[in-house]
N, C-alpha and C positions, 0 to 999 in steps of 0.2 A: 393791159398791153400786148401789143402783138404780136413779136418776138422779140426773144431774149431781154437783157435790163437793157432799159434805153435812160437818157441821164439828162435831163432840161437844162439848155444852156441860155440863161439870163442874157436877156440882149441889154446893152449900156449900163452894164451894172453898175461900175464906180463912176459912172456921171449921172447917172439916176441919186446915189446914196450920196456923192457928195454939196448938190447943193441941194439937198437938206441943212449943210452946216454943222453936223451933229453937234450938241453942245450934250457932254460926257456925260452931266447928271439928269439930262430932261428925259420928256414921255415924246415917245414920237411912237405911229403909227401905217403898218402897212398896210390899208385897205385892200389886198388882192395877192395875199397872199401867194397864191399858188402853190410852186413846189420848195418855196424861204429863200431863195437865190439874194432878195433883196435883206432881206430879216436876218441872215445870218451875218453879212458885212454889216449891217447897223449893230447890232452885239457887236460885234466887235471893235466898235468906236464907244459903246458904253460903259459908263463905271459901274460898278456892286448897286450903284442909287437911281441907274438909272431904269425906264422901264421903256418893254414896246407891247403894243396890242395890236393886231392879227386880226383879219376879219375873213374869211371863205366863205363862199354860200359849198363852193364843193367838196363834199364829204371825204374825198380822200389826201383833200389841201388839209382840209381840218386831222385827220388822221398825222397827215406829215406834221405841220403845224404842233401835232401832239405829240410825238417825236423825238420833236426838239426839246418843247417845254419839260419834256418830263427828266432833261438836265440842266436846264435852264432858268432859276425861278423867276429871272424879271418879264418873262412874259406870257402876258394874259390871251387866251381865245375866244373869239367871239364867231360860232360857226353861223356866220350869217351874212349880209350886202351889205356894201358898208354907204347905204341909204338910212343905221342906224347912228352912224357913226357920229352924227350931234347926240349924240343918249351923254357919250365923254363930256362934252362940256369945251369950246375954244378954249379959251382959257387956261384947262389939263394939259394940252398937245401942244409942243414946240415945231411940230414936223410932220406930214403926213404923204405916203407916198403910196400911189394910184397907178398901178398898171394894166391898163383895159385890157378887155376884152378879151378871146377864149384863149387855154394855153395851148402847147405844144402837143404835149402831153392829152388831153382833154379831145384834138382833132385826130392825132394817132390813136385812139384806141376805139375801136368797134363797135363794141360798149354804148358808149354816150351816147354814137349817134350824131356826130356832126361834118363828117365826112364822107361822102362816098364812094371817097379809095375805097375802102373794103364792106364789103356789108355789112351792117349792124341793126340791132333794133334801130327804127327813130326815133329819138327818145330826144338832145336836142335842150336838156334841162341842167343848168349849173348847181343846181343841186337834184340829185338823183329821186330824194326822198322827200318831196314836195311839190305837190300842183300833177300840171297835167303833164305827160309828156306831147311829142308835136304831131306825135301820130295818132295821140284822142284826141285833139284839138281839131286838126285835120278831118276826121270823121264827125265833127258838128259842123264850123266856119261855114257862113252865108259867103256866097260868092265876091260879097260887093266887101264883105270884111276879108278875104285871103288878097282880091286884088288894093284895097288900103295899106295893107300888112306888105307885100311885094314892093309898092311902089312909093312908100316912106322910109321901110327898115331897109332895105334891099336896092334902095333910088333907081329903080327899073322903068323906064317909059313904056315898056309892053306888059305892065303889070294887067291888065283887063285881059288884052289874049291870053294869057298865060293862068289866071285866076280861072278864065271859063273851062282852060285847057286841063285845069287838076282836077275842077268840077268831070267834067264828061268824063275824066278816068276812072273816080269815084267810083260814078255812074256803072261806067261797064265792069270794070272788076271789083268791085267793092272798096273797101278801106285799106289807106297805105300801112305800111306794118316798117317796110325796112329802110334802107337808104338807099336801096336799088332799084 
């Protein structure tokens, strides 16, 4: 965290959980646990027989889920992305909630490398224990690949000139290491 204790406010919390039409004895999935706002509300509506499976790639989110699960046996935790959701079997699940995107705690923590507001390592991984950081990827990415990623994921029409500028910067000053 940047300074002090910060509490994430879940947006549309009640509306999202209400849309699940919770069966108290059902099995629900929070496919993007985050800091657990949706999960806590789902648990309030489940009986002792109800179950909640939570997924998250982020080690900090998994730690928060473990803290919650330490006091509630109805929760099972999957430290992986929701791409593994199919392993649960559709017939065994009554509802799935997905709050997609980068969370505020990830953006606000300079060490995660998602924002240029504060200087930090250029990482940008949802799971900091797996795969390459963006800094590592940028060291070897071809200009054509950079352009494609910027165009397709950033929806940027000037992707090619931006990719060329990134390449020029790499050649002149060496690899990117930080968010600034």
